[in-house]
C-alpha atoms as one frame of an Amber mdcrd trajectory, in Angstrom:
protein
   0.222  -0.077   0.013   1.649   3.380  -0.784  -0.102   5.717   1.410   1.946
   8.898   0.201  -0.126   7.997  -3.591  -2.976   7.697  -1.832  -2.521  11.787
   0.559  -1.676  12.918  -2.713  -4.576  12.035  -5.075  -3.072   9.915  -6.927
  -3.995   6.839  -8.627  -2.422   3.402  -6.619  -3.169  -0.136  -6.868  -5.498
  -1.860  -3.813  -3.992  -5.604  -4.833  -0.861  -6.682  -2.700  -1.485  -9.591
  -0.178  -0.753  -6.832   3.241  -3.797  -4.473   1.470  -6.149  -7.477   2.192
  -5.558  -8.533   5.633  -5.536  -4.969   6.976  -9.126  -4.850   5.464 -10.032
  -8.451   6.783  -9.016  -7.538  10.470 -11.088  -3.813  10.088 -13.889  -6.451
   8.698 -13.401  -8.789  12.331 -14.148  -4.751  14.280 -17.114  -4.419  12.499
 -18.697  -8.142  12.855 -17.808  -6.903  16.642 -19.234  -4.079  16.551 -22.228
  -5.122  14.641 -23.222  -7.972  16.333 -22.895  -6.297  20.333 -25.665  -5.808
  22.164 -28.221  -2.956  22.480 -27.737  -2.690  26.036 -23.658  -2.769  25.503
 -23.195   0.918  25.117 -19.713   1.184  26.776 -18.267  -1.322  24.893 -20.107
   0.113  21.992 -18.493   3.014  22.884 -14.762   1.914  23.690 -15.102  -0.204
  19.921 -15.787   3.123  17.958 -13.083   4.580  19.503 -10.595   1.660  19.106
 -11.864   1.706  15.398 -11.733   5.135  14.290  -9.643   7.211  13.625 -10.384
   9.990  16.436 -13.781  10.928  17.714 -14.896  12.947  19.854 -18.010  12.716
  22.685 -21.237  11.562  22.512 -20.842   9.309  19.117 -23.427   6.986  18.387
 -24.131   4.796  15.243 -27.042   2.339  14.999 -25.721  -0.736  13.352 -24.991
  -2.253  10.969 -22.198  -0.400  10.209 -20.541  -0.466   7.336 -16.942   0.584
   6.531 -13.174   0.318   4.433 -10.939   1.576   7.301 -12.560   3.488  10.367
  -8.891   5.122  10.787  -9.621   7.390   7.910 -12.411   8.075   9.428 -12.741
  11.273  12.009 -15.611  12.145  14.054 -16.256  15.693  16.259 -18.691  15.981
  19.262 -21.915  14.935  19.397 -22.615  13.004  16.251 -24.929  10.340  15.545
 -25.615   7.740  12.401 -28.687   5.955  11.708 -28.051   2.221  10.650 -26.626
   1.841   7.360 -24.095   4.169   7.095 -21.353   2.612   4.800 -18.180   4.808
   4.691 -15.516   4.223   1.796 -12.691   6.260   3.827  -9.842   4.992   2.282
  -9.263   8.594   1.724 -10.401  10.486   5.494 -13.515  11.550   5.954 -13.744
  14.368   8.297 -17.336  14.851   9.966 -17.926  18.045  12.534 -19.698  18.465
  15.364 -23.260  17.901  15.934 -23.470  16.332  12.613 -26.964  13.779  12.225
 -26.419  11.161   9.663 -30.223   9.174   8.464 -30.431   5.536   7.668 -28.537
   4.168   4.749 -26.471   7.201   4.074 -22.874   6.159   1.692 -19.696   8.718
   2.503 -17.458   7.646  -0.161 -14.128   9.178  -0.699 -12.488   7.009  -3.566
 -12.910   6.098  -7.094 -11.838   4.248 -10.181 -10.623   5.650 -13.615 -12.558
   5.319 -16.141 -10.570   3.496 -18.342 -10.793   0.119 -18.759  -7.382  -0.743
 -18.452  -6.594   0.685 -15.179  -9.851  -0.932 -13.978  -8.551  -4.426 -14.526
  -5.508  -3.312 -12.558  -8.072  -2.268  -9.483  -6.386   0.673  -9.960  -8.108
   3.344  -7.387  -8.485   7.049  -6.318  -9.256   8.724  -3.381 -10.145  12.418
  -2.597 -11.325  13.690   1.130 -14.414  14.472   2.064 -15.627  16.801   4.367
 -18.921  17.329   6.445 -18.746  20.866   8.981 -20.186  21.407  12.035 -24.419
  21.312  12.437 -24.974  19.243   8.707 -27.603  17.031   8.350 -27.689  14.519
   5.431 -30.875  12.692   4.466 -31.749   9.095   4.726 -30.561   7.553   1.428
 -28.032  10.160   0.462 -24.477   9.753  -1.553 -21.857  11.957  -0.796 -19.107
  11.430  -3.480 -14.797  11.475  -3.281 -13.517  15.040  -3.078 -17.289  16.771
  -1.969 -17.474  19.719   1.281 -20.402  20.018   2.720 -20.744  24.008   4.856
 -22.038  23.657   8.429 -25.714  23.869   9.328 -26.034  22.653   6.019 -29.415
  19.745   4.717 -28.991  17.173   2.063 -32.061  16.406   1.019 -33.040  12.370
   0.981 -31.781  10.275  -1.806 -29.627  13.110  -3.027 -26.389  11.896  -4.786
 -24.008  14.966  -3.823 -21.523  15.129  -6.532 -19.879  18.943  -5.365 -19.118
  20.821  -3.069 -22.102  22.445  -0.897 -21.997  25.730   0.936 -23.286  26.514
   4.092 -26.743  27.146   5.321 -28.460  26.169   2.914 -30.759  22.984   1.671
 -29.906  21.217  -0.943 -31.605  18.280  -2.670 -31.768  15.874  -6.021 -29.465
  13.723  -8.482 -26.638  15.595  -8.962 -27.536  17.515  -5.728 -28.018  21.523
  -6.230 -29.228  23.806  -3.951 -32.817  24.578  -3.517 -32.591  27.367  -0.862
 -30.579  29.098   1.523 -32.071  28.234   5.778 -34.420  31.220   6.004 -36.584
  32.768   9.297 -39.545  30.766   8.527 -36.712  27.917   9.225 -37.098  29.044
  12.573 -40.845  29.266  12.904 -41.827  26.279  11.287 -40.360  22.286  11.981
 -41.681  21.163   8.930 -44.373  22.337   6.129 -47.236  24.229   7.956 -46.301
  22.753  11.954 -44.891  25.699  14.135 -42.194  25.633  16.309 -43.807  25.053
  20.202 -39.999  25.413  21.809 -37.557  27.663  22.692 -34.468  28.179  20.490
 -31.190  29.065  21.488 -29.502  30.741  18.492 -25.787  30.542  18.223 -24.550
  34.070  16.917 -22.783  32.085  14.159 -26.082  31.111  12.729 -28.528  33.502
  13.196 -28.100  35.444   9.953
């Protein structure tokens, strides 16, 4: 495994015995996590700490979890991921604080070249994905290599995100595009015409 080529976003080949062995070790850790019991919360927390490259406080991931490596994914504080999160993290996945991830989301840093003879040789490339603070990713969304999702933004269910998304917007579709900015109305209504009836603490950074 040529880690420098991976970090430099160059083509590399994933056919070495070392590569296969390390991925099998990763699968063993995932198997243990996914087979853990719901009441074993402390055990799960320790397993996530040992599995990922780094985690903040209060990370909760609903099994089953799928990942290529785990060690290349980094979580901030107070993050939640629902079941069937898939991380193709041959490259780095950087996740900020207070990020919510709905079921069946795929975050992939890795792709294969279009040229077929390179694919025959198992060539691939990896480009980091960055998800900033307070992002909500809807069910079934796919985040593609090299994407950054700006803070506070919402990605609609089923979206395929091929390009970076700015902060403070709602973005939806295939390919995912900005639908609109988060507005004052969003501070008054939580869903359609359903009015917020609880007190909100608004951070200075989101009070635009």
